[in-house]
A tleap script that builds the chain and sets N, CA, C and O, in Angstrom:
source leaprc.protein.ff14SB
mol = sequence {
  NMET GLU PHE LYS GLN VAL ILE VAL VAL ARG
  THR ASP LEU LYS MET GLY LYS GLY LYS THR
  ALA ALA GLN ALA SER HIE ALA SER VAL GLU
  ALA LEU GLU LYS THR LYS ILE LYS PHE PRO
  GLU TRP ILE GLU GLU TRP ARG ASN THR GLY
  THR GLN LYS VAL VAL LEU LYS VAL SER THR
  GLU LYS GLU LEU LEU GLU LEU PHE GLU THR
  VAL LYS LYS GLU ILE PRO THR ALA LEU ILE
  LYS ASP ALA GLY ARG THR GLN ILE GLN ALA
  GLY SER ASN THR CYS ILE GLY ILE GLY PRO
  ALA PRO GLU ASN LEU ILE ASN LYS TYR THR
  LYS GLU LEU LYS LEU CLEU
}
set mol.1.N position { 19.164 10.712 0.523 }
set mol.1.CA position { 19.141 10.671 -1.119 }
set mol.1.C position { 17.679 10.223 -1.164 }
set mol.1.O position { 17.136 9.709 -0.186 }
set mol.2.N position { 17.118 10.414 -2.223 }
set mol.2.CA position { 15.833 10.154 -2.553 }
set mol.2.C position { 15.758 8.776 -3.331 }
set mol.2.O position { 16.692 8.482 -4.077 }
set mol.3.N position { 14.528 7.801 -3.163 }
set mol.3.CA position { 14.808 6.673 -3.909 }
set mol.3.C position { 13.322 6.387 -4.639 }
set mol.3.O position { 12.385 6.919 -4.043 }
set mol.4.N position { 13.061 5.817 -5.538 }
set mol.4.CA position { 11.902 5.461 -6.391 }
set mol.4.C position { 12.021 4.462 -7.279 }
set mol.4.O position { 13.066 4.006 -7.743 }
set mol.5.N position { 10.535 4.026 -7.575 }
set mol.5.CA position { 10.527 2.871 -8.537 }
set mol.5.C position { 9.727 4.065 -9.972 }
set mol.5.O position { 9.036 5.083 -9.946 }
set mol.6.N position { 10.091 3.533 -10.635 }
set mol.6.CA position { 9.301 4.073 -12.237 }
set mol.6.C position { 8.665 2.886 -13.019 }
set mol.6.O position { 9.382 1.889 -13.097 }
set mol.7.N position { 7.671 2.833 -13.501 }
set mol.7.CA position { 6.987 1.926 -14.232 }
set mol.7.C position { 6.632 2.867 -15.529 }
set mol.7.O position { 6.022 3.932 -15.623 }
set mol.8.N position { 7.251 2.050 -16.449 }
set mol.8.CA position { 6.627 2.969 -18.174 }
set mol.8.C position { 5.622 1.654 -18.912 }
set mol.8.O position { 5.716 0.434 -18.785 }
set mol.9.N position { 4.800 2.374 -19.591 }
set mol.9.CA position { 3.624 1.465 -20.111 }
set mol.9.C position { 3.388 2.388 -21.393 }
set mol.9.O position { 3.275 3.592 -21.623 }
set mol.10.N position { 3.375 1.155 -22.126 }
set mol.10.CA position { 2.705 1.385 -23.745 }
set mol.10.C position { 1.200 2.109 -23.507 }
set mol.10.O position { 0.376 1.834 -22.634 }
set mol.11.N position { 1.095 3.340 -24.799 }
set mol.11.CA position { -0.028 3.608 -24.835 }
set mol.11.C position { -0.811 3.067 -26.536 }
set mol.11.O position { -1.960 3.171 -26.964 }
set mol.12.N position { 0.514 2.464 -27.159 }
set mol.12.CA position { -0.413 2.278 -28.121 }
set mol.12.C position { -1.088 1.022 -27.909 }
set mol.12.O position { -2.074 0.730 -28.585 }
set mol.13.N position { -0.703 0.381 -27.163 }
set mol.13.CA position { -1.541 -1.084 -26.956 }
set mol.13.C position { -3.302 -0.815 -26.591 }
set mol.13.O position { -4.224 -1.583 -26.867 }
set mol.14.N position { -3.380 0.464 -25.925 }
set mol.14.CA position { -4.964 0.757 -25.727 }
set mol.14.C position { -5.205 -0.267 -24.703 }
set mol.14.O position { -6.320 -0.765 -24.859 }
set mol.15.N position { -4.701 -0.648 -23.933 }
set mol.15.CA position { -5.364 -0.823 -22.868 }
set mol.15.C position { -6.022 -0.674 -21.894 }
set mol.15.O position { -5.735 0.432 -21.433 }
set mol.16.N position { -7.003 -1.320 -21.099 }
set mol.16.CA position { -8.054 -0.619 -20.487 }
set mol.16.C position { -7.172 -0.399 -19.430 }
set mol.16.O position { -5.992 -0.749 -19.446 }
set mol.17.N position { -7.946 0.402 -18.155 }
set mol.17.CA position { -7.567 0.483 -17.035 }
set mol.17.C position { -7.110 -0.492 -16.118 }
set mol.17.O position { -6.026 -0.575 -15.542 }
set mol.18.N position { -8.084 -1.197 -16.076 }
set mol.18.CA position { -7.260 -3.050 -15.197 }
set mol.18.C position { -6.489 -3.421 -15.923 }
set mol.18.O position { -5.379 -3.658 -15.446 }
set mol.19.N position { -6.621 -3.563 -16.849 }
set mol.19.CA position { -5.124 -4.366 -17.660 }
set mol.19.C position { -3.868 -3.543 -17.679 }
set mol.19.O position { -2.765 -4.072 -17.819 }
set mol.20.N position { -3.985 -2.646 -17.581 }
set mol.20.CA position { -3.045 -1.340 -17.451 }
set mol.20.C position { -2.431 -1.215 -16.066 }
set mol.20.O position { -1.268 -0.815 -16.022 }
set mol.21.N position { -3.139 -1.542 -14.779 }
set mol.21.CA position { -3.465 -1.414 -13.870 }
set mol.21.C position { -2.318 -3.072 -13.172 }
set mol.21.O position { -1.403 -3.157 -12.353 }
set mol.22.N position { -2.892 -3.872 -13.864 }
set mol.22.CA position { -2.028 -5.165 -13.640 }
set mol.22.C position { -0.933 -5.764 -14.295 }
set mol.22.O position { -0.244 -6.719 -13.935 }
set mol.23.N position { -0.847 -4.811 -15.677 }
set mol.23.CA position { 0.318 -4.697 -16.298 }
set mol.23.C position { 1.671 -4.026 -15.056 }
set mol.23.O position { 2.731 -4.593 -14.791 }
set mol.24.N position { 1.305 -3.053 -14.642 }
set mol.24.CA position { 1.897 -1.736 -14.228 }
set mol.24.C position { 2.206 -2.722 -13.109 }
set mol.24.O position { 3.393 -3.035 -13.203 }
set mol.25.N position { 1.446 -3.510 -11.800 }
set mol.25.CA position { 1.864 -4.191 -10.904 }
set mol.25.C position { 2.834 -5.097 -11.107 }
set mol.25.O position { 3.938 -5.118 -10.563 }
set mol.26.N position { 2.297 -6.028 -12.094 }
set mol.26.CA position { 3.856 -6.931 -12.344 }
set mol.26.C position { 4.794 -6.376 -12.820 }
set mol.26.O position { 5.836 -6.968 -12.539 }
set mol.27.N position { 4.950 -5.416 -13.480 }
set mol.27.CA position { 6.155 -4.487 -13.936 }
set mol.27.C position { 6.867 -4.258 -12.118 }
set mol.27.O position { 8.003 -4.569 -11.762 }
set mol.28.N position { 5.778 -3.640 -11.255 }
set mol.28.CA position { 6.529 -3.463 -10.119 }
set mol.28.C position { 7.369 -4.360 -9.152 }
set mol.28.O position { 8.381 -4.155 -8.482 }
set mol.29.N position { 6.459 -5.549 -9.366 }
set mol.29.CA position { 7.059 -6.807 -8.464 }
set mol.29.C position { 8.107 -6.982 -8.850 }
set mol.29.O position { 9.145 -6.821 -8.209 }
set mol.30.N position { 7.969 -7.439 -10.272 }
set mol.30.CA position { 9.396 -8.471 -10.777 }
set mol.30.C position { 10.804 -7.238 -10.960 }
set mol.30.O position { 11.994 -7.551 -10.916 }
set mol.31.N position { 10.260 -5.821 -11.166 }
set mol.31.CA position { 11.561 -5.018 -10.791 }
set mol.31.C position { 11.856 -5.051 -9.401 }
set mol.31.O position { 13.060 -4.855 -9.236 }
set mol.32.N position { 11.152 -5.243 -8.181 }
set mol.32.CA position { 11.404 -5.179 -6.902 }
set mol.32.C position { 12.397 -6.403 -6.553 }
set mol.32.O position { 13.442 -6.501 -5.909 }
set mol.33.N position { 11.480 -7.397 -7.369 }
set mol.33.CA position { 12.813 -8.499 -7.057 }
set mol.33.C position { 13.839 -8.442 -7.397 }
set mol.33.O position { 14.794 -8.749 -6.684 }
set mol.34.N position { 13.936 -7.998 -8.681 }
set mol.34.CA position { 15.746 -8.195 -9.472 }
set mol.34.C position { 15.886 -7.088 -8.575 }
set mol.34.O position { 16.412 -7.662 -7.622 }
set mol.35.N position { 15.749 -5.634 -8.162 }
set mol.35.CA position { 16.549 -5.052 -7.795 }
set mol.35.C position { 17.011 -5.556 -5.987 }
set mol.35.O position { 17.966 -4.987 -5.458 }
set mol.36.N position { 16.256 -6.588 -5.251 }
set mol.36.CA position { 16.370 -7.628 -4.213 }
set mol.36.C position { 17.928 -7.826 -4.206 }
set mol.36.O position { 18.796 -7.402 -3.443 }
set mol.37.N position { 17.979 -8.655 -5.373 }
set mol.37.CA position { 19.380 -9.571 -5.822 }
set mol.37.C position { 20.403 -8.405 -5.743 }
set mol.37.O position { 21.322 -8.347 -4.926 }
set mol.38.N position { 20.209 -7.762 -6.410 }
set mol.38.CA position { 21.403 -6.781 -7.107 }
set mol.38.C position { 22.083 -5.906 -6.191 }
set mol.38.O position { 23.265 -5.841 -5.853 }
set mol.39.N position { 20.740 -5.042 -5.767 }
set mol.39.CA position { 21.225 -3.984 -4.670 }
set mol.39.C position { 20.002 -4.175 -3.489 }
set mol.39.O position { 18.893 -3.690 -3.715 }
set mol.40.N position { 20.258 -4.878 -2.272 }
set mol.40.CA position { 18.963 -4.937 -1.550 }
set mol.40.C position { 18.938 -3.576 -0.638 }
set mol.40.O position { 17.930 -3.163 -0.063 }
set mol.41.N position { 20.242 -2.947 -0.608 }
set mol.41.CA position { 20.336 -1.723 0.035 }
set mol.41.C position { 19.075 -0.503 -0.424 }
set mol.41.O position { 18.259 0.150 0.226 }
set mol.42.N position { 19.352 -0.589 -1.598 }
set mol.42.CA position { 17.796 0.341 -2.071 }
set mol.42.C position { 16.928 0.009 -1.632 }
set mol.42.O position { 16.175 0.784 -1.040 }
set mol.43.N position { 16.739 -1.031 -1.729 }
set mol.43.CA position { 15.086 -1.442 -0.911 }
set mol.43.C position { 14.555 -0.506 0.528 }
set mol.43.O position { 13.643 0.280 0.781 }
set mol.44.N position { 15.833 -1.179 1.332 }
set mol.44.CA position { 15.750 -0.821 2.490 }
set mol.44.C position { 15.532 1.266 2.622 }
set mol.44.O position { 14.891 2.091 3.274 }
set mol.45.N position { 16.375 1.222 1.711 }
set mol.45.CA position { 16.436 3.166 1.461 }
set mol.45.C position { 15.067 3.518 0.842 }
set mol.45.O position { 14.446 4.452 1.351 }
set mol.46.N position { 14.676 3.029 0.064 }
set mol.46.CA position { 13.444 2.575 -0.822 }
set mol.46.C position { 12.370 3.195 0.019 }
set mol.46.O position { 11.819 4.253 -0.284 }
set mol.47.N position { 12.034 2.324 1.336 }
set mol.47.CA position { 11.178 2.111 2.107 }
set mol.47.C position { 11.267 2.782 3.035 }
set mol.47.O position { 10.237 3.045 3.655 }
set mol.48.N position { 12.213 3.173 3.362 }
set mol.48.CA position { 12.555 4.383 4.803 }
set mol.48.C position { 12.399 5.813 3.921 }
set mol.48.O position { 12.523 6.894 4.496 }
set mol.49.N position { 12.169 5.745 2.750 }
set mol.49.CA position { 11.663 7.014 2.217 }
set mol.49.C position { 10.678 7.653 1.451 }
set mol.49.O position { 10.627 8.742 0.879 }
set mol.50.N position { 9.483 6.184 1.651 }
set mol.50.CA position { 8.219 6.737 1.178 }
set mol.50.C position { 7.561 5.382 0.103 }
set mol.50.O position { 6.346 5.250 -0.046 }
set mol.51.N position { 8.383 4.631 -0.448 }
set mol.51.CA position { 8.183 3.859 -1.413 }
set mol.51.C position { 7.350 4.222 -2.714 }
set mol.51.O position { 6.463 3.706 -3.394 }
set mol.52.N position { 8.288 5.660 -2.694 }
set mol.52.CA position { 7.321 6.499 -4.283 }
set mol.52.C position { 7.493 5.559 -5.281 }
set mol.52.O position { 8.507 4.876 -5.424 }
set mol.53.N position { 6.111 5.509 -6.244 }
set mol.53.CA position { 6.225 4.965 -7.421 }
set mol.53.C position { 5.658 5.966 -8.501 }
set mol.53.O position { 4.546 6.455 -8.304 }
set mol.54.N position { 6.301 6.258 -9.517 }
set mol.54.CA position { 6.213 6.756 -10.702 }
set mol.54.C position { 5.408 6.263 -11.864 }
set mol.54.O position { 6.231 5.565 -12.456 }
set mol.55.N position { 4.492 6.217 -12.422 }
set mol.55.CA position { 3.763 5.462 -13.893 }
set mol.55.C position { 4.315 6.767 -14.689 }
set mol.55.O position { 4.334 7.957 -14.372 }
set mol.56.N position { 4.699 6.162 -15.698 }
set mol.56.CA position { 5.097 6.763 -17.261 }
set mol.56.C position { 4.607 6.761 -18.166 }
set mol.56.O position { 3.587 6.182 -17.791 }
set mol.57.N position { 4.364 7.047 -19.743 }
set mol.57.CA position { 4.476 6.470 -20.629 }
set mol.57.C position { 5.275 6.644 -21.934 }
set mol.57.O position { 5.851 7.711 -22.146 }
set mol.58.N position { 5.329 5.600 -22.839 }
set mol.58.CA position { 5.559 5.865 -23.773 }
set mol.58.C position { 5.078 5.096 -25.058 }
set mol.58.O position { 5.063 3.865 -25.061 }
set mol.59.N position { 4.693 5.820 -26.129 }
set mol.59.CA position { 3.725 5.614 -27.650 }
set mol.59.C position { 3.963 4.317 -28.005 }
set mol.59.O position { 2.978 3.589 -27.885 }
set mol.60.N position { 5.254 3.650 -28.521 }
set mol.60.CA position { 5.431 2.410 -29.642 }
set mol.60.C position { 6.424 1.493 -28.190 }
set mol.60.O position { 6.922 1.925 -27.151 }
set mol.61.N position { 6.354 0.143 -28.785 }
set mol.61.CA position { 7.375 -0.925 -28.340 }
set mol.61.C position { 8.537 -0.536 -28.612 }
set mol.61.O position { 9.346 -0.734 -27.706 }
set mol.62.N position { 9.084 0.140 -29.894 }
set mol.62.CA position { 10.500 0.474 -30.027 }
set mol.62.C position { 11.091 1.368 -28.875 }
set mol.62.O position { 12.247 1.349 -28.452 }
set mol.63.N position { 10.253 1.998 -28.543 }
set mol.63.CA position { 10.572 3.293 -27.807 }
set mol.63.C position { 10.659 2.542 -26.159 }
set mol.63.O position { 11.693 2.670 -25.504 }
set mol.64.N position { 9.415 1.739 -25.586 }
set mol.64.CA position { 9.959 0.955 -24.648 }
set mol.64.C position { 11.232 -0.225 -24.432 }
set mol.64.O position { 11.837 -0.501 -23.396 }
set mol.65.N position { 11.383 -0.789 -25.794 }
set mol.65.CA position { 12.359 -1.882 -25.808 }
set mol.65.C position { 13.900 -0.752 -25.726 }
set mol.65.O position { 14.840 -1.185 -25.060 }
set mol.66.N position { 13.996 0.087 -26.142 }
set mol.66.CA position { 15.093 0.995 -26.469 }
set mol.66.C position { 15.480 1.548 -24.883 }
set mol.66.O position { 16.584 1.446 -24.348 }
set mol.67.N position { 14.151 2.210 -24.248 }
set mol.67.CA position { 14.425 2.221 -22.755 }
set mol.67.C position { 15.051 1.467 -22.022 }
set mol.67.O position { 15.979 1.848 -21.309 }
set mol.68.N position { 14.493 -0.114 -22.113 }
set mol.68.CA position { 14.562 -1.365 -21.510 }
set mol.68.C position { 16.069 -1.419 -21.383 }
set mol.68.O position { 16.710 -1.397 -20.333 }
set mol.69.N position { 16.718 -1.523 -23.117 }
set mol.69.CA position { 18.123 -2.160 -23.030 }
set mol.69.C position { 19.003 -1.233 -22.591 }
set mol.69.O position { 20.144 -1.675 -22.455 }
set mol.70.N position { 18.807 0.216 -22.253 }
set mol.70.CA position { 19.351 1.221 -21.873 }
set mol.70.C position { 19.996 1.263 -20.374 }
set mol.70.O position { 21.097 1.254 -19.824 }
set mol.71.N position { 18.017 1.336 -19.939 }
set mol.71.CA position { 18.704 1.283 -18.496 }
set mol.71.C position { 18.910 0.247 -17.462 }
set mol.71.O position { 19.189 0.414 -16.275 }
set mol.72.N position { 18.680 -1.112 -18.270 }
set mol.72.CA position { 18.815 -2.188 -17.368 }
set mol.72.C position { 20.516 -2.475 -17.631 }
set mol.72.O position { 20.752 -3.683 -17.604 }
set mol.73.N position { 21.587 -1.726 -17.848 }
set mol.73.CA position { 22.511 -1.972 -18.001 }
set mol.73.C position { 22.980 -1.480 -16.768 }
set mol.73.O position { 24.026 -2.045 -16.449 }
set mol.74.N position { 22.499 -0.420 -15.744 }
set mol.74.CA position { 22.535 0.626 -14.587 }
set mol.74.C position { 21.735 0.022 -13.435 }
set mol.74.O position { 22.000 0.107 -12.235 }
set mol.75.N position { 20.823 -0.532 -13.950 }
set mol.75.CA position { 19.499 -0.133 -12.796 }
set mol.75.C position { 18.713 -1.574 -12.853 }
set mol.75.O position { 18.400 -1.919 -13.992 }
set mol.76.N position { 18.460 -2.194 -12.110 }
set mol.76.CA position { 17.749 -3.383 -12.476 }
set mol.76.C position { 16.209 -3.206 -12.944 }
set mol.76.O position { 15.368 -2.873 -12.109 }
set mol.77.N position { 15.908 -3.400 -14.092 }
set mol.77.CA position { 14.668 -3.268 -14.825 }
set mol.77.C position { 14.104 -4.720 -15.469 }
set mol.77.O position { 14.758 -5.678 -15.881 }
set mol.78.N position { 12.644 -4.523 -15.400 }
set mol.78.CA position { 11.843 -5.854 -15.956 }
set mol.78.C position { 10.885 -5.058 -16.785 }
set mol.78.O position { 10.302 -3.995 -16.575 }
set mol.79.N position { 10.903 -6.110 -18.054 }
set mol.79.CA position { 10.189 -6.007 -19.141 }
set mol.79.C position { 9.156 -7.019 -19.013 }
set mol.79.O position { 9.442 -8.210 -18.892 }
set mol.80.N position { 7.834 -6.536 -19.039 }
set mol.80.CA position { 6.677 -7.390 -18.721 }
set mol.80.C position { 6.243 -7.657 -20.222 }
set mol.80.O position { 6.432 -6.885 -21.162 }
set mol.81.N position { 5.550 -9.046 -20.275 }
set mol.81.CA position { 5.186 -9.525 -21.926 }
set mol.81.C position { 3.506 -10.114 -21.206 }
set mol.81.O position { 3.240 -10.696 -20.154 }
set mol.82.N position { 2.910 -9.778 -21.997 }
set mol.82.CA position { 1.300 -10.275 -21.453 }
set mol.82.C position { 1.271 -11.902 -21.732 }
set mol.82.O position { 1.999 -12.617 -22.421 }
set mol.83.N position { 0.388 -12.119 -21.098 }
set mol.83.CA position { 0.439 -13.485 -21.175 }
set mol.83.C position { -1.363 -14.101 -22.827 }
set mol.83.O position { -1.704 -15.140 -23.391 }
set mol.84.N position { -1.689 -13.085 -22.820 }
set mol.84.CA position { -2.488 -13.367 -23.431 }
set mol.84.C position { -3.657 -13.650 -23.527 }
set mol.84.O position { -4.221 -14.102 -24.523 }
set mol.85.N position { -4.141 -13.390 -22.432 }
set mol.85.CA position { -5.561 -14.196 -22.073 }
set mol.85.C position { -6.994 -13.451 -21.837 }
set mol.85.O position { -8.088 -13.930 -21.539 }
set mol.86.N position { -6.511 -11.834 -22.129 }
set mol.86.CA position { -7.447 -11.064 -22.279 }
set mol.86.C position { -7.222 -10.236 -23.254 }
set mol.86.O position { -6.934 -10.798 -24.310 }
set mol.87.N position { -7.253 -8.999 -23.281 }
set mol.87.CA position { -7.054 -8.020 -24.782 }
set mol.87.C position { -6.029 -7.884 -25.209 }
set mol.87.O position { -6.041 -7.327 -26.307 }
set mol.88.N position { -5.069 -8.149 -24.831 }
set mol.88.CA position { -3.906 -7.953 -26.031 }
set mol.88.C position { -3.265 -9.425 -26.680 }
set mol.88.O position { -3.816 -10.431 -26.236 }
set mol.89.N position { -2.497 -9.584 -27.377 }
set mol.89.CA position { -2.001 -10.869 -27.884 }
set mol.89.C position { -0.887 -10.924 -26.985 }
set mol.89.O position { -0.317 -9.984 -26.433 }
set mol.90.N position { -0.624 -12.313 -26.903 }
set mol.90.CA position { 0.247 -13.249 -26.196 }
set mol.90.C position { 1.589 -12.877 -26.465 }
set mol.90.O position { 1.941 -13.012 -27.637 }
set mol.91.N position { 2.606 -12.342 -25.477 }
set mol.91.CA position { 3.646 -12.117 -25.875 }
set mol.91.C position { 4.283 -10.365 -26.084 }
set mol.91.O position { 5.397 -9.840 -26.116 }
set mol.92.N position { 2.927 -9.925 -26.186 }
set mol.92.CA position { 3.387 -8.317 -26.327 }
set mol.92.C position { 4.191 -7.672 -24.993 }
set mol.92.O position { 4.135 -7.923 -23.789 }
set mol.93.N position { 4.734 -7.003 -25.559 }
set mol.93.CA position { 5.682 -6.470 -24.001 }
set mol.93.C position { 4.667 -4.999 -24.064 }
set mol.93.O position { 4.095 -4.248 -24.854 }
set mol.94.N position { 4.884 -5.191 -22.856 }
set mol.94.CA position { 3.322 -4.155 -22.319 }
set mol.94.C position { 4.022 -2.880 -21.252 }
set mol.94.O position { 3.774 -1.675 -21.198 }
set mol.95.N position { 4.600 -3.395 -20.780 }
set mol.95.CA position { 5.583 -1.953 -20.003 }
set mol.95.C position { 6.393 -2.359 -18.955 }
set mol.95.O position { 6.048 -3.472 -18.558 }
set mol.96.N position { 7.501 -1.812 -18.243 }
set mol.96.CA position { 8.544 -1.941 -17.971 }
set mol.96.C position { 8.760 -1.301 -16.696 }
set mol.96.O position { 8.295 -0.174 -16.531 }
set mol.97.N position { 9.442 -1.903 -15.716 }
set mol.97.CA position { 9.378 -1.873 -13.897 }
set mol.97.C position { 11.150 -1.470 -13.792 }
set mol.97.O position { 12.019 -2.237 -14.208 }
set mol.98.N position { 11.405 -0.270 -13.223 }
set mol.98.CA position { 12.616 -0.041 -13.264 }
set mol.98.C position { 13.013 0.272 -11.734 }
set mol.98.O position { 12.523 1.221 -11.122 }
set mol.99.N position { 13.634 -0.319 -11.365 }
set mol.99.CA position { 14.094 -0.447 -9.703 }
set mol.99.C position { 12.774 -0.708 -8.120 }
set mol.99.O position { 11.783 -1.434 -8.040 }
set mol.100.N position { 13.297 0.095 -7.280 }
set mol.100.CA position { 13.733 1.202 -6.866 }
set mol.100.C position { 14.909 1.254 -6.978 }
set mol.100.O position { 15.661 0.283 -6.896 }
set mol.101.N position { 15.305 2.652 -7.227 }
set mol.101.CA position { 17.079 2.835 -7.008 }
set mol.101.C position { 16.579 4.590 -6.798 }
set mol.101.O position { 15.523 5.203 -6.958 }
set mol.102.N position { 17.979 4.952 -6.357 }
set mol.102.CA position { 17.971 6.357 -6.192 }
set mol.102.C position { 17.859 7.639 -7.371 }
set mol.102.O position { 18.675 7.960 -8.236 }
set mol.103.N position { 16.599 8.188 -7.055 }
set mol.103.CA position { 15.869 9.462 -8.082 }
set mol.103.C position { 16.964 9.634 -9.159 }
set mol.103.O position { 16.974 9.157 -10.294 }
set mol.104.N position { 17.961 10.486 -8.507 }
set mol.104.CA position { 18.681 11.026 -10.098 }
set mol.104.C position { 19.145 10.252 -10.827 }
set mol.104.O position { 19.479 10.583 -11.964 }
set mol.105.N position { 19.297 8.931 -10.332 }
set mol.105.CA position { 19.981 7.911 -11.306 }
set mol.105.C position { 18.978 7.327 -12.588 }
set mol.105.O position { 19.290 7.081 -13.753 }
set mol.106.N position { 17.496 7.192 -11.808 }
set mol.106.CA position { 16.589 7.002 -12.620 }
set mol.106.C position { 16.130 8.336 -13.574 }
set mol.106.O position { 15.514 8.131 -14.620 }
set mol.107.N position { 16.425 9.519 -13.202 }
set mol.107.CA position { 15.799 10.398 -13.985 }
set mol.107.C position { 16.557 10.508 -14.916 }
set mol.107.O position { 16.074 10.938 -15.963 }
set mol.108.N position { 18.066 10.149 -14.875 }
set mol.108.CA position { 18.747 9.988 -15.941 }
set mol.108.C position { 18.192 9.591 -17.357 }
set mol.108.O position { 18.531 10.112 -18.420 }
set mol.109.N position { 17.229 8.521 -17.179 }
set mol.109.CA position { 16.676 7.844 -18.030 }
set mol.109.C position { 15.125 8.113 -18.378 }
set mol.109.O position { 14.570 7.861 -19.447 }
set mol.110.N position { 14.682 8.560 -17.475 }
set mol.110.CA position { 13.047 8.875 -17.454 }
set mol.110.C position { 12.559 10.462 -17.773 }
set mol.110.O position { 11.456 10.770 -18.225 }
set mol.111.N position { 13.757 11.482 -17.393 }
set mol.111.CA position { 13.289 12.667 -17.067 }
set mol.111.C position { 12.329 13.435 -18.278 }
set mol.111.O position { 11.788 14.481 -17.918 }
set mol.112.N position { 12.101 13.000 -19.615 }
set mol.112.CA position { 11.491 13.049 -20.414 }
set mol.112.C position { 10.501 12.996 -20.597 }
set mol.112.O position { 9.735 13.790 -21.144 }
set mol.113.N position { 10.316 11.780 -20.046 }
set mol.113.CA position { 8.932 10.943 -20.133 }
set mol.113.C position { 7.327 11.150 -19.543 }
set mol.113.O position { 7.308 10.540 -18.474 }
set mol.114.N position { 6.500 11.521 -19.698 }
set mol.114.CA position { 5.446 11.919 -19.380 }
set mol.114.C position { 4.686 11.045 -18.437 }
set mol.114.O position { 4.940 9.841 -18.424 }
set mol.115.N position { 3.717 11.578 -17.596 }
set mol.115.CA position { 2.895 10.509 -16.616 }
set mol.115.C position { 2.057 9.965 -17.180 }
set mol.115.O position { 1.419 10.688 -17.946 }
set mol.116.N position { 1.762 8.918 -17.127 }
set mol.116.CA position { 0.614 8.228 -17.694 }
set mol.116.C position { -0.486 9.018 -17.193 }
set mol.116.O position { -1.644 8.717 -17.482 }
savepdb mol mol.pdb
quit
């Protein structure tokens, strides 16, 4: 079985490349920490299969929050809120990190999303 981690980023915030990379990094780490607590065996499998990460996009905060609320019921998922120190308003929901988890489980929720 293959495992992966998915980061989903809002594009309507028009974050710069560096800001987007930082927010995606926060999402990756937070989701990993949540997964360690609930499914530590998934972390080991993910590491054994190459630590695949995919970064996808949504166009609105509404899409991001709906996806977060749906996915978190089955897969450890982290919602990232910006601190507001640079480009965007404090508390803005910027992205979510999902997993790592079995690829077929993540795809159930993300297969229609486009790559960032």
